[in-house]
C-alpha positions as CSV (number, residue, x, y, z in Angstrom):
1,X,123.7,131.3,106.1
2,X,122.8,131.9,109.7
3,X,125.2,131.1,112.5
4,X,122.9,129.9,115.2
5,X,125.0,126.8,116.0
6,X,127.6,127.3,118.7
7,X,130.4,124.8,117.9
8,X,132.8,125.9,120.6
9,X,132.9,123.2,123.3
10,X,135.3,122.3,126.1
11,X,135.8,118.7,124.7
12,X,138.1,119.6,121.8
13,X,137.8,121.7,118.7
14,X,136.2,120.2,115.5
15,X,138.4,119.6,112.6
16,X,137.9,121.8,109.5
17,X,135.9,119.1,107.7
18,X,133.6,118.7,110.8
19,X,133.1,122.4,110.9
20,X,132.0,122.2,107.2
21,X,129.5,119.5,108.2
22,X,128.2,121.6,111.1
23,X,127.8,124.5,108.6
24,X,125.8,122.3,106.3
25,X,123.5,121.4,109.2
26,X,123.0,125.1,110.0
27,X,120.1,125.4,107.6
28,X,118.8,128.9,106.6
29,X,115.1,129.5,107.2
30,X,113.6,131.0,104.0
31,X,109.9,130.8,104.8
32,X,107.2,129.0,106.9
33,X,108.6,125.4,107.5
34,X,111.0,125.9,104.6
35,X,114.8,125.8,104.8
36,X,117.8,126.1,102.5
37,X,120.8,123.8,102.7
38,X,124.2,124.2,100.9
39,X,126.7,121.8,99.5
40,X,130.3,121.6,100.7
41,X,133.2,122.7,98.5
42,X,134.4,119.0,98.4
43,X,131.6,117.2,96.6
44,X,130.7,113.9,94.9
45,X,129.4,113.8,91.3
46,X,125.9,114.1,92.9
47,X,124.6,115.1,96.3
48,X,125.8,112.6,99.0
49,X,122.8,110.7,100.4
50,X,124.0,111.2,104.0
51,X,123.9,115.0,103.4
52,X,120.2,114.8,102.3
53,X,119.4,112.6,105.3
54,X,121.1,114.8,107.8
55,X,119.8,118.1,106.5
56,X,116.3,116.7,106.3
57,X,116.6,115.6,110.0
58,X,117.5,119.1,111.0
59,X,114.7,120.6,108.9
60,X,112.1,118.3,110.5
61,X,113.5,118.8,114.0
62,X,113.3,122.6,113.7
63,X,109.5,122.2,113.6
64,X,109.1,119.5,116.3
65,X,110.1,121.4,119.4
66,X,111.9,119.3,122.0
67,X,110.5,116.0,121.0
68,X,113.2,113.4,120.1
69,X,113.4,111.9,116.7
70,X,112.7,108.2,116.8
71,X,112.3,107.1,113.1
72,X,112.9,108.2,109.5
73,X,111.9,106.6,106.2
74,X,113.4,108.2,103.2
75,X,113.3,107.7,99.4
76,X,115.8,109.0,96.9
77,X,114.1,110.3,93.8
78,X,116.8,112.1,91.8
79,X,120.5,112.9,92.1
80,X,121.1,116.4,93.3
81,X,123.1,119.1,91.5
82,X,126.1,119.8,93.7
83,X,126.4,123.3,92.4
84,X,123.0,124.4,93.7
85,X,121.5,124.7,97.2
86,X,118.7,122.4,98.2
87,X,115.3,123.6,99.5
88,X,113.7,121.5,102.3
89,X,110.0,121.9,102.8
90,X,108.4,120.4,106.0
91,X,104.8,119.3,106.1
92,X,103.2,118.9,109.5
93,X,100.9,115.9,109.9
94,X,100.4,115.7,113.6
95,X,101.4,117.5,116.8
96,X,100.5,115.6,120.0
97,X,101.8,116.2,123.5
98,X,104.4,113.5,123.1
99,X,104.3,112.7,119.4
100,X,104.8,114.5,116.1
101,X,104.9,113.4,112.4
102,X,106.5,115.3,109.5
103,X,107.2,114.9,105.8
104,X,110.3,116.6,104.4
105,X,110.6,117.1,100.7
106,X,114.0,118.2,99.3
107,X,113.9,119.9,95.9
108,X,116.0,121.8,93.3
109,X,114.4,124.0,90.6
110,X,111.0,122.6,91.5
111,X,112.0,118.9,91.1
112,X,111.9,116.5,94.0
113,X,115.2,114.9,95.0
114,X,114.3,113.2,98.2
115,X,111.2,112.6,100.4
116,X,111.5,111.6,104.1
117,X,108.9,110.7,106.7
118,X,110.0,111.6,110.2
119,X,108.4,110.5,113.5
120,X,109.1,112.1,116.9
121,X,108.2,110.7,120.3
122,X,109.3,111.3,123.9
123,X,111.4,108.7,125.6
124,X,109.3,106.4,127.9
125,X,109.7,103.4,130.1
126,X,108.8,99.9,128.9
127,X,110.1,96.5,128.0
128,X,113.8,96.5,127.0
129,X,116.0,94.1,125.2
130,X,118.6,94.3,122.4
131,X,121.0,92.3,120.3
132,X,124.4,92.3,121.8
133,X,127.2,94.1,120.0
134,X,130.0,92.1,118.3
135,X,133.3,91.6,120.0
136,X,135.8,93.8,118.1
137,X,139.1,95.6,118.9
138,X,139.0,98.9,120.6
139,X,139.0,101.9,118.3
140,X,142.3,103.3,119.8
141,X,144.1,100.2,118.5
142,X,142.9,100.7,114.9
143,X,144.1,103.0,112.2
144,X,142.0,105.8,110.7
145,X,140.4,104.8,107.4
146,X,142.6,107.4,105.6
147,X,145.7,105.3,106.3
148,X,144.2,102.5,104.3
149,X,144.1,104.7,101.2
150,X,147.9,104.6,100.8
151,X,148.8,102.8,97.6
152,X,145.2,103.1,96.3
153,X,145.3,106.8,95.5
154,X,144.5,106.3,91.8
155,X,141.7,103.9,92.5
156,X,140.0,105.6,95.5
157,X,140.3,109.2,94.3
158,X,136.5,109.9,95.0
159,X,136.9,108.7,98.6
160,X,140.1,110.6,99.2
161,X,138.8,113.9,97.9
162,X,135.5,113.6,99.8
163,X,135.0,115.5,103.1
164,X,136.1,113.5,106.2
165,X,134.1,114.9,109.1
166,X,133.9,111.5,110.7
167,X,136.8,109.5,112.2
168,X,136.2,106.0,110.9
169,X,138.2,102.9,111.8
170,X,137.4,99.5,110.3
171,X,137.7,96.5,112.6
172,X,138.0,94.3,109.5
173,X,139.9,95.1,106.3
174,X,138.0,97.4,104.0
175,X,136.9,96.1,100.6
176,X,140.0,97.4,98.7
177,X,142.3,95.5,101.1
178,X,140.2,92.4,101.1
179,X,140.3,92.4,97.3
180,X,144.1,91.8,97.4
181,X,143.8,88.9,99.8
182,X,140.9,87.2,97.9
183,X,138.8,87.1,101.2
184,X,135.0,87.5,101.1
185,X,133.2,89.0,104.1
186,X,129.5,89.0,104.8
187,X,129.7,91.8,107.3
188,X,131.5,95.0,108.0
189,X,132.2,96.7,111.4
190,X,133.5,100.2,111.7
191,X,134.0,102.5,114.7
192,X,132.9,106.0,114.1
193,X,132.7,109.4,115.8
194,X,132.7,113.0,114.7
195,X,136.2,114.3,114.2
196,X,135.9,116.7,117.1
197,X,133.4,117.7,119.8
198,X,129.8,118.5,119.2
199,X,127.5,120.9,121.1
200,X,125.0,119.3,123.5
201,X,122.1,119.7,121.1
202,X,120.8,116.1,120.7
203,X,119.3,116.9,117.2
204,X,122.9,117.6,115.9
205,X,124.1,114.3,117.2
206,X,121.2,112.5,115.5
207,X,121.7,114.4,112.3
208,X,125.5,113.6,112.3
209,X,124.7,109.9,112.8
210,X,122.2,110.1,110.0
211,X,125.0,111.6,107.8
212,X,127.3,108.7,108.8
213,X,124.7,106.0,108.3
214,X,125.1,106.4,104.5
215,X,128.8,105.5,104.7
216,X,130.0,101.8,104.7
217,X,126.4,100.4,104.9
218,X,126.5,99.0,101.4
219,X,130.0,97.5,101.9
220,X,128.7,94.1,102.9
221,X,126.8,93.7,99.7
222,X,130.0,93.8,97.6
223,X,132.4,92.2,100.1
224,X,130.1,89.2,100.2
225,X,131.0,88.7,96.5
226,X,134.7,89.6,97.0
227,X,134.3,92.9,95.2
228,X,135.7,96.3,96.0
229,X,134.9,100.0,95.5
230,X,137.4,101.5,93.1
231,X,138.9,98.2,92.0
232,X,135.8,96.7,90.3
233,X,133.3,98.4,88.0
234,X,130.4,98.9,90.3
235,X,127.4,101.2,90.0
236,X,125.8,101.9,93.3
237,X,122.9,104.3,94.1
238,X,120.8,104.4,97.2
239,X,117.0,103.8,96.6
240,X,115.7,104.1,100.2
241,X,117.0,104.5,103.7
242,X,115.4,104.0,107.1
243,X,116.6,104.6,110.6
244,X,115.2,104.0,114.1
245,X,116.8,105.8,117.1
246,X,116.4,103.7,120.3
247,X,118.0,105.9,123.0
248,X,119.9,109.2,123.5
249,X,123.6,109.2,122.6
250,X,126.6,111.3,121.9
251,X,128.2,110.9,118.5
252,X,131.4,112.6,119.5
253,X,131.9,109.4,121.5
254,X,132.8,106.2,119.7
255,X,130.0,104.1,118.2
256,X,130.3,100.9,116.3
257,X,128.5,100.6,113.0
258,X,127.9,96.8,112.4
259,X,126.4,96.1,109.0
260,X,125.5,93.0,106.9
261,X,123.6,92.2,103.8
262,X,120.7,89.7,104.0
263,X,119.9,89.7,100.3
264,X,120.8,91.0,96.9
265,X,118.5,90.3,94.0
266,X,116.9,92.1,91.0
267,X,119.9,94.5,90.6
268,X,119.2,95.7,94.2
269,X,121.0,95.0,97.4
270,X,119.6,95.3,101.0
271,X,121.9,96.2,103.9
272,X,121.1,96.4,107.6
273,X,123.2,98.2,110.2
274,X,123.2,98.5,114.0
275,X,125.0,101.4,115.9
276,X,126.3,100.4,119.3
277,X,127.7,102.7,122.0
278,X,131.1,102.1,123.4
279,X,129.4,100.4,126.4
280,X,127.5,98.0,124.1
281,X,124.1,99.6,124.1
282,X,122.2,99.4,120.8
283,X,121.4,103.1,120.0
284,X,120.1,103.0,116.4
285,X,119.2,100.7,113.5
286,X,119.6,101.3,109.8
287,X,118.1,99.6,106.7
288,X,119.2,100.7,103.3
289,X,118.4,99.4,99.8
290,X,120.6,100.4,96.9
291,X,120.8,99.7,93.2
292,X,124.0,97.6,92.8
293,X,125.3,96.7,89.4
294,X,128.6,94.9,88.8
295,X,130.2,95.0,85.3
296,X,132.8,92.2,85.2
297,X,136.0,92.9,83.2
298,X,135.9,91.4,79.7
């Protein structure tokens, strides 16, 4: 793999897991508008959706010059083989002075895993308004999510063994704690930032946010029903994922990911999320649909 990304900054060194994520985002160019991405050593049973999103963002951005990314719409076609690299092919649809449109197709062994439309547009002046962020405790007053795993090591093994490049801090109890109290919750709110400093390259911040957008977003579907990851028999798989980026940001500063689920039906659940800066600005919006199946204990 190439080593074009300089991760040395004056803001604090990235943790080992964040260095792994930055390595995953340092895609290798293997042909015209074609890139190769690796998997981390710590892996899920199939390719993590956030990895596909973030690597595809980098692939598209490598072909779009300095134009900022403002929207992605992605569909997950197949689960990836975590023992093989992923090829990302970028198709150029339009290159205007301020606009660009791309399609990124991720594949292994000639089979499509993932397809993403990406739109780039320069920032401009215009009307402005936004939903206000929720009133939540400051991140410094909250424990890291890893602290909530204590006592659940046998149930949350998949989460514990996964990479942790993002410092996540729930403002409410996570699903496995709520399960013990019997409380149901129709929203989830989590402070997030990369676990260490990032370079100034805005595309890296966007890609890292894309990676993180696939974490916790489906929580509100199951907590609405009083269910928990690891403690209940739940099958979950992302079907599609969209994001809109509203303004520049740094993801090595705290952002709040506020999610809720407006509907679950037909074995699918829809979740929406809003990312707010520490100062309350709405910086990005997420919508994700996933297959969610619950198998009650007999």
